[in-house]
C-alpha positions in Angstrom: 42.0 19.1 46.4 41.6 20.5 42.9 39.2 18.2 40.6 38.9 18.8 36.8 35.3 18.2 35.5 35.5 17.8 31.7 32.1 19.5 30.5 32.6 19.0 27.0 30.1 15.6 27.2 27.3 18.1 29.3 27.8 21.1 26.3 27.3 18.8 23.4 24.1 17.7 25.0 23.0 21.2 26.0 23.7 22.1 22.4 21.9 19.3 20.9 18.6 19.8 22.7 17.5 22.7 20.3 18.3 20.2 17.3 16.1 17.7 18.9 13.6 20.2 19.5 13.4 20.9 15.8 13.7 17.1 14.8 10.6 16.2 16.7 8.4 19.5 15.8 9.7 18.1 12.1 8.5 14.7 12.6 5.0 16.2 13.8 4.7 18.5 10.8 5.9 15.6 8.8 3.2 13.4 10.5 0.5 16.0 9.4 1.3 16.2 6.3 0.6 12.3 5.6 -2.2 12.0 7.6 -3.9 15.1 5.3 -2.4 12.9 2.1 -4.4 9.7 4.0 -7.2 12.0 4.2 -7.2 13.2 0.6 -6.8 9.4 -0.1 -9.8 8.5 1.5 -11.8 11.0 -0.2 -10.7 9.9 -3.5 -11.5 6.3 -2.6 -15.0 7.2 -1.6 -15.3 9.7 -5.0 -14.3 6.4 -7.2 -16.5 4.0 -5.4 -19.5 6.7 -5.7 -19.1 6.6 -9.5 -20.8 4.5 -12.4 -17.8 3.5 -13.8 -17.1 1.3 -17.3 -15.4 -2.0 -16.7 -13.8 -4.5 -18.4 -12.7 -8.0 -17.4 -9.9 -10.6 -18.0 -9.1 -13.6 -16.7 -5.4 -15.5 -16.2 -3.9 -18.9 -15.1 -0.3 -18.8 -14.0 1.5 -22.2 -12.6 2.5 -21.7 -9.1 1.0 -18.0 -9.0 -3.1 -18.8 -9.3 -5.4 -21.6 -10.8 -8.3 -18.8 -11.7 -7.1 -15.4 -11.8 -9.2 -12.7 -12.6 -8.6 -8.8 -13.7 -10.9 -6.1 -13.5 -10.2 -3.1 -14.5 -12.5 0.3 -14.1 -12.9 3.5 -16.2 -14.1 6.7 -15.1 -14.0 8.0 -19.2 -10.8 6.9 -20.6 -8.9 7.0 -17.2 -8.8 3.8 -15.2 -9.5 4.6 -11.6 -9.6 1.1 -10.0 -8.2 -2.6 -10.3 -9.8 -5.5 -8.7 -7.4 -8.6 -9.2 -9.2 -12.0 -7.7 -7.3 -15.3 -7.3 -6.8 -18.6 -5.9 -4.4 -21.4 -6.0 -4.6 -24.7 -2.9 -6.7 -23.7 0.1 -6.5 -19.6 -0.5 -7.9 -16.8 -2.5 -7.3 -13.1 -2.4 -9.0 -10.0 -3.6 -6.9 -7.0 -4.2 -8.3 -3.6 -4.9 -5.9 -0.8 -6.8 -6.9 2.6 -6.5 -5.5 5.4 -9.2 -5.7 8.7 -9.3 -4.5 10.8 -12.4 -2.3 7.7 -13.7 -1.0 7.3 -9.9 -1.2 4.7 -7.5 -2.7 5.8 -4.8 -4.5 2.8 -2.1 -5.0 -0.6 -2.2 -6.8 -3.4 -0.1 -6.2 -6.8 -0.1 -8.3 -9.7 1.8 -6.6 -12.9 1.5 -8.4 -15.9 3.2 -7.0 -19.8 3.6 -7.7 -22.7 5.3 -5.5 -24.5 7.9 -4.9 -28.6 7.7 -7.6 -28.4 10.5 -10.2 -26.6 8.4 -10.2 -23.2 10.3 -10.5 -20.4 8.3 -8.0 -17.2 8.4 -8.8 -14.0 6.8 -5.8 -10.8 6.7 -6.4 -7.7 5.7 -3.8 -4.7 4.1 -4.4 -1.6 3.5 -1.2 0.5 1.4 -1.7 4.8 1.1 1.2 5.7 -1.6 1.5 9.2 -2.4 4.1 9.7 -5.3 5.3 6.2 -5.4 6.4 6.6 -1.6 4.4 4.4 1.2 2.7 6.5 3.7 1.0 4.1 5.5 0.7 0.7 6.1 -1.7 -1.6 8.0 -2.7 -5.1 8.4 -6.0 -6.2 10.1 -6.5 -2.6 11.1 -3.1 -2.0 13.0 -0.8 0.2 11.4 2.6 -2.1 10.8 6.2 -0.9 9.3 6.6 -1.2 5.8 8.4 -4.5 4.4 9.4 -5.9 1.6 5.8 -7.1 0.7 4.1 -2.8 1.0 7.0 -2.5 -1.3 6.5 -5.3 -3.7 2.8 -4.2 -3.7 3.5 -0.5 -5.1 5.1 -2.3 -7.8 2.9 -4.6 -8.5 0.4 -1.6 -8.4 1.9 0.0 -11.4 2.6 -3.3 -13.3 -1.4 -4.1 -13.4 -2.1 -0.8 -14.5 0.3 -1.1 -17.9 -0.7 -4.7 -18.1 -4.1 -3.4 -19.8 -2.5 -2.5 -22.5 -0.3 -5.7 -22.8 -2.3 -7.9 -21.4 0.2 -9.7 -19.5 -1.4 -10.1 -16.0 0.6 -13.4 -15.2 3.5 -11.3 -15.6 2.8 -8.4 -14.0 1.0 -10.1 -10.7 3.1 -13.1 -10.6 7.2 -12.1 -11.0 
C-alpha cells in the first residue's frame, strides 16, 4: 500500500517560519521606537509646562458646537507651543490641551465631563501621542485603545486650531 503524502503545506509552513520571526522582530523594534518617541513627547510636555509662557485668549460661540468656547494660545518666544481649548454645550463641558514642537502637533490631553438625566456626572479622558502626523498611541481613561475616527479627527483639529491663531476662525477649526 503506497501512500502519497502532500508535503507542500508542510514546506510552506517551514519556509514561512523565518519570515514570521523577522516580522515579530520588526514589530518589537517598531514598538521600541514608538515608546522612545512617546518618552520624548512626555519630556517635551514636561518642559513646556515648566516654562513661563506668554498667552493670548479668545472666545467664540457656534450653534450646535459650543455656547461658551475659549481658546488660549501659549507662546515660547514667537512659537506657539501649547493651546488650551475649552467649551460647554448643554450638560457637557470639555478642556483640551494641544502641544506642539517646532510647529508640529505632538500631544493632546482632553477631559470631557457630562451629566446624565439622573444627575450623575461622568468624566472621560483622552490622550493622543503623535509624531509627524502619525498616531503613536491613543488612550482613554489610562487604557490604550485602537485609534478611531475621533483620534484621526483630533490630529486634523490640532493643525486647524494652530492655524486659526492667524485667521481667528476658531469655530471653523473646531466645529466643522
